[in-house]
C-alpha positions as CSV (number, residue, x, y, z in Angstrom):
1,M,11.9,-25.4,-6.3
2,Q,14.0,-25.5,-3.1
3,G,13.0,-23.1,-0.4
4,V,9.5,-22.4,-1.9
5,S,6.4,-23.7,-0.3
6,P,3.5,-25.3,-2.2
7,R,1.4,-22.3,-1.3
8,T,3.9,-20.0,-2.9
9,L,4.1,-22.1,-6.0
10,Q,0.3,-21.9,-6.3
11,G,0.6,-18.1,-6.1
12,Y,3.2,-18.2,-8.8
13,Y,0.8,-20.0,-11.1
14,S,-1.8,-17.3,-10.8
15,Y,0.8,-14.7,-12.0
16,F,2.3,-16.8,-14.7
17,K,-1.0,-17.8,-16.3
18,P,-1.8,-14.4,-18.0
19,F,1.9,-14.0,-18.9
20,I,2.0,-17.4,-20.6
21,G,-1.3,-16.6,-22.4
22,K,0.3,-13.5,-23.9
23,F,3.7,-15.0,-24.6
24,P,3.8,-18.7,-25.8
25,F,7.5,-18.3,-26.2
26,L,9.7,-16.7,-23.5
27,P,10.5,-13.1,-24.2
28,L,14.3,-12.5,-24.2
29,T,14.2,-8.7,-24.3
30,V,12.8,-6.3,-21.7
31,E,10.3,-4.4,-24.0
32,P,7.6,-7.1,-24.2
33,I,7.7,-7.5,-20.4
34,E,7.4,-3.7,-19.9
35,E,4.4,-3.8,-22.3
36,F,2.8,-6.7,-20.5
37,L,3.2,-5.0,-17.1
38,G,1.8,-1.7,-18.5
39,S,-1.3,-3.5,-19.9
40,L,-2.4,-5.0,-16.6
41,K,-5.5,-3.3,-15.2
42,V,-4.3,-3.7,-11.6
43,D,-3.1,-1.3,-8.8
44,R,0.6,-0.5,-8.4
45,E,1.0,-3.1,-5.6
46,T,-0.3,-5.9,-7.7
47,R,1.8,-4.8,-10.7
48,W,4.9,-4.8,-8.4
49,S,4.0,-8.4,-7.4
50,Y,3.8,-9.4,-11.1
51,N,7.2,-7.9,-11.7
52,K,8.8,-9.5,-8.7
53,T,7.3,-13.0,-9.7
54,L,8.5,-12.7,-13.3
55,K,11.9,-11.7,-12.1
56,A,12.1,-14.8,-9.9
57,L,11.1,-16.9,-13.0
58,Y,14.0,-15.5,-15.1
59,H,16.4,-16.1,-12.2
60,F,15.2,-19.7,-11.9
61,L,15.7,-20.2,-15.7
62,E,19.2,-18.8,-15.4
63,D,20.1,-21.6,-13.0
64,R,18.1,-24.5,-14.6
65,K,18.1,-23.7,-18.3
66,K,21.3,-21.7,-18.5
67,I,19.8,-18.8,-20.3
68,P,22.3,-15.9,-20.3
69,K,22.7,-14.3,-16.9
70,D,21.6,-10.7,-16.7
71,L,20.2,-11.0,-20.2
72,F,18.6,-7.6,-19.7
73,K,17.9,-5.2,-16.9
74,F,14.5,-6.1,-15.5
75,P,11.9,-3.3,-15.2
76,T,12.0,-1.3,-12.0
77,I,8.6,-0.6,-10.3
78,Q,8.8,1.5,-7.2
79,F,6.7,0.2,-4.4
80,P,6.4,2.4,-1.3
81,R,7.0,0.5,1.9
82,K,3.9,0.2,4.1
83,A,3.8,0.4,7.9
84,R,3.1,-3.1,9.0
85,R,0.8,-3.7,12.0
86,V,2.5,-5.4,14.9
87,F,1.3,-6.0,18.4
88,S,2.9,-4.2,21.3
89,E,4.2,-6.0,24.4
90,D,1.0,-5.0,26.3
91,E,-1.2,-6.3,23.4
92,L,0.6,-9.6,23.3
93,R,0.2,-9.9,27.1
94,E,-3.5,-9.2,26.7
95,L,-3.9,-12.1,24.3
96,F,-2.9,-14.5,27.1
97,Q,-5.7,-13.2,29.2
98,H,-8.3,-14.2,26.6
99,T,-7.2,-17.7,25.7
100,G,-10.3,-20.0,25.8
101,D,-8.7,-23.4,26.4
102,F,-5.3,-25.2,26.8
103,Q,-4.7,-25.7,23.1
104,E,-5.3,-22.0,22.4
105,R,-2.7,-21.1,25.0
106,A,-0.3,-23.7,23.6
107,I,-0.7,-22.2,20.1
108,L,-0.1,-18.7,21.4
109,T,2.9,-19.7,23.6
110,T,4.6,-21.7,20.9
111,L,4.2,-19.1,18.1
112,I,5.4,-16.2,20.3
113,D,8.4,-18.2,21.7
114,T,9.6,-19.8,18.5
115,K,8.3,-17.3,15.9
116,V,7.7,-20.2,13.5
117,R,5.4,-20.1,10.5
118,A,1.9,-21.5,10.6
119,S,2.9,-24.5,8.5
120,E,5.9,-25.2,10.7
121,L,3.8,-25.1,13.8
122,L,1.2,-27.5,12.5
123,S,3.9,-30.0,11.4
124,L,5.3,-30.2,14.9
125,T,5.2,-33.7,16.4
126,R,6.0,-35.0,19.9
127,E,9.2,-36.7,18.6
128,R,10.6,-33.3,17.5
129,V,10.1,-31.6,20.9
130,F,13.2,-31.5,23.2
131,P,13.7,-29.7,26.6
132,D,15.5,-26.7,25.0
133,H,14.5,-26.8,21.4
134,V,12.1,-28.1,18.7
135,V,12.9,-29.3,15.2
136,V,10.8,-27.7,12.5
137,S,10.5,-28.3,8.8
138,G,10.4,-25.1,6.9
139,K,11.0,-23.6,3.4
140,T,14.8,-24.2,3.6
141,G,14.6,-27.6,5.2
142,E,14.9,-28.6,8.8
143,R,16.2,-26.3,11.5
144,L,16.5,-26.2,15.3
145,V,14.6,-23.5,17.1
146,P,15.2,-22.8,20.8
147,I,12.3,-22.8,23.3
148,N,12.0,-21.9,26.9
149,P,10.9,-24.3,29.7
150,E,7.3,-23.1,29.7
151,T,6.9,-23.9,26.0
152,Y,8.4,-27.4,26.5
153,A,6.1,-28.1,29.5
154,T,3.2,-27.0,27.4
155,L,4.0,-29.0,24.2
156,V,4.6,-32.3,26.0
157,Q,1.0,-32.1,27.4
158,L,-0.5,-32.2,23.9
159,A,-0.7,-35.3,21.6
160,A,1.5,-38.2,22.7
161,S,2.3,-39.0,19.0
162,G,1.8,-37.5,15.6
163,P,1.0,-33.8,15.0
164,L,0.8,-31.9,18.3
165,F,-2.0,-29.6,17.2
166,Q,-5.1,-31.6,16.3
167,L,-8.8,-31.0,15.9
168,N,-11.2,-33.9,16.6
169,G,-8.3,-36.4,16.4
170,R,-7.1,-35.1,13.0
171,P,-4.2,-32.8,12.2
172,M,-5.3,-29.1,12.4
173,R,-5.4,-27.3,9.1
174,R,-4.0,-23.9,8.5
175,E,-7.4,-22.4,7.8
176,Y,-8.7,-23.4,11.2
177,L,-5.6,-22.2,13.0
178,R,-6.2,-18.8,11.4
179,I,-9.8,-18.8,12.6
180,I,-8.8,-19.7,16.2
181,L,-6.2,-16.9,16.3
182,R,-8.5,-14.3,14.7
183,R,-11.2,-15.0,17.3
184,L,-8.7,-14.9,20.1
185,M,-7.4,-11.5,18.9
186,E,-10.9,-10.1,18.5
187,R,-11.8,-11.2,22.1
188,A,-8.7,-9.3,23.2
189,G,-10.0,-6.2,21.5
190,L,-7.3,-6.2,18.8
191,R,-8.2,-5.0,15.4
192,G,-6.5,-4.7,12.0
193,E,-6.0,-6.5,8.7
194,R,-4.5,-10.0,8.4
195,L,-5.1,-11.1,12.0
196,G,-3.6,-14.5,12.2
197,P,-0.4,-16.5,12.9
198,H,1.9,-14.3,10.8
199,I,1.3,-11.2,12.8
200,L,2.5,-13.0,15.9
201,R,5.7,-14.0,14.0
202,H,6.3,-10.3,13.1
203,S,5.4,-9.1,16.6
204,A,7.6,-11.5,18.5
205,S,10.5,-10.7,16.1
206,V,10.1,-7.0,16.8
207,Q,10.1,-7.7,20.5
208,H,13.3,-9.7,20.0
209,M,15.0,-6.7,18.5
210,M,13.6,-4.2,21.1
211,H,14.9,-6.3,24.0
212,G,18.5,-6.3,22.7
213,G,18.4,-9.3,20.3
214,D,20.7,-9.3,17.3
215,L,19.9,-9.9,13.6
216,L,22.0,-13.0,13.3
217,S,20.3,-15.0,16.0
218,L,16.9,-13.8,14.8
219,K,17.8,-14.9,11.3
220,E,18.5,-18.4,12.5
221,E,15.3,-18.6,14.5
222,L,13.1,-17.4,11.6
223,G,14.8,-19.7,9.1
224,H,15.8,-16.8,6.7
225,T,18.5,-17.5,4.2
226,T,20.0,-14.1,4.5
227,T,20.1,-11.3,7.1
228,R,18.7,-9.0,4.5
229,M,15.3,-10.7,4.9
230,T,15.6,-10.2,8.7
231,E,16.6,-6.5,8.7
232,K,13.0,-5.4,8.2
233,Y,12.3,-6.2,11.8
234,G,14.6,-3.5,12.9
235,A,12.5,-1.1,10.8
236,L,9.3,-2.5,12.3
237,A,10.4,-1.7,15.9
238,F,8.7,1.7,15.9
239,P,8.1,1.8,19.7
240,Q,11.9,1.6,20.1
241,V,12.4,4.3,17.5
242,K,9.8,6.5,19.2
243,Q,11.5,6.1,22.6
244,K,14.9,7.0,21.2
245,H,13.3,10.0,19.5
246,Q,11.9,11.3,22.8
247,E,15.1,10.6,24.7
248,I,17.3,12.4,22.2
249,D,14.8,15.2,21.5
250,V,16.8,17.1,18.8
251,L,14.2,19.9,18.6
252,G,14.4,20.5,22.3
253,K,18.1,20.7,22.2
254,I,18.0,23.2,19.3
255,A,14.9,25.3,20.1
256,G,14.9,25.0,23.9
257,Q,11.9,24.3,26.1
258,S,8.7,23.6,24.1
259,V,6.0,26.2,24.4
260,F,3.4,23.4,24.3
261,E,2.6,21.3,27.4
262,R,0.6,18.1,28.0
263,A,-1.9,19.2,30.6
264,K,-4.6,17.4,32.6
265,C,-7.9,18.9,33.6
266,Y,-8.5,18.9,37.4
267,G,-12.2,18.8,36.8
268,C,-12.6,15.7,34.5
269,G,-9.1,14.3,34.3
270,Q,-8.9,14.5,30.5
271,E,-5.6,15.4,28.9
272,V,-4.9,18.0,26.1
273,V,-1.8,19.5,24.6
274,A,-1.9,23.3,24.8
275,E,0.3,26.4,24.8
276,F,1.6,26.8,28.3
277,V,1.4,30.5,28.6
278,K,-2.3,30.4,27.6
279,L,-3.4,27.6,30.0
280,K,-5.0,30.0,32.4
281,E,-7.5,31.1,29.7
282,T,-7.8,27.7,28.0
283,E,-11.2,26.0,28.2
284,C,-11.4,22.2,28.7
285,P,-13.1,20.8,25.6
286,F,-14.7,18.0,27.7
287,C,-16.1,19.6,30.9
288,H,-15.7,23.3,29.8
289,Q,-13.9,24.5,32.9
290,V,-11.4,27.3,32.2
291,G,-7.8,27.4,33.5
292,N,-8.2,24.4,35.7
293,W,-5.1,22.5,34.6
294,Y,-2.3,20.4,36.0
295,T,0.9,20.2,34.1
296,P,3.5,17.5,35.1
297,N,6.5,19.8,34.3
298,H,5.1,22.9,36.1
299,H,2.8,21.3,38.7
300,D,0.1,23.8,39.8
301,Q,1.0,26.7,37.5
302,G,-1.8,26.0,35.2
303,K,-4.5,25.8,37.9
304,G,-7.0,28.6,37.8
305,G,-10.7,29.2,38.5
306,G,-13.8,27.2,37.8
307,A,-16.2,27.1,34.9
């Protein structure tokens, strides 16, 4: 199947196997599919994945076997969107402070600059590196991905021929790449699920959008077939959303000055959010001094006596 990696095809097989076991002949109505999905003893996310994969199968058969298009309306399973973990600009910068050797830095530099997939990174060869771009082979074929001068200077110092990223003279495998990056992220104090190359692709894409990039150029860099696949990175740019929220401050414009203030204790330096008019009688939960507060908006008005 064009545009589908061997890894994805292997995943398809795990979904198709129970379906084929239940239906030796392809169902041509929606009811058996609904019954199959309902019989699965899985969580809603996995059931949604089964539904999505089966829908892809029927679309494939429409093209290849000419079964009637839109034979029936496929079951709809609502799947709530999850907040995806991405690294902030400061966290990405911290990663560079914890690289253990030149190859680790080269991996990090290339992934953040190009936003390529793990398989695309590991297939890079010296012959496909040019001063302003690299040629990668992805799900949809070959594409040109721009690079900056630092990335070029880094890549040309790796292997003179063959795959650029190697381990003991042999091409690096995806599993080892994941191990390298997970260890790097843990050294930098970063935590979360699915630490690996893909979180860098997501994070760099969000930074692209936050710094004024557009969806069309990001689509070409990522190798997406449609901008619909790329639009999620606008939704992932939460720091930008938060900044705009604070700048616009709809509540402040409607309700006036907030009665709550962020205050810092003169005694221990810890910060709290408290009601401004009650600061003089508010006790610090850390050092237990009362009324000894500094508020950036009102300066010394919260400063009171000692413990």
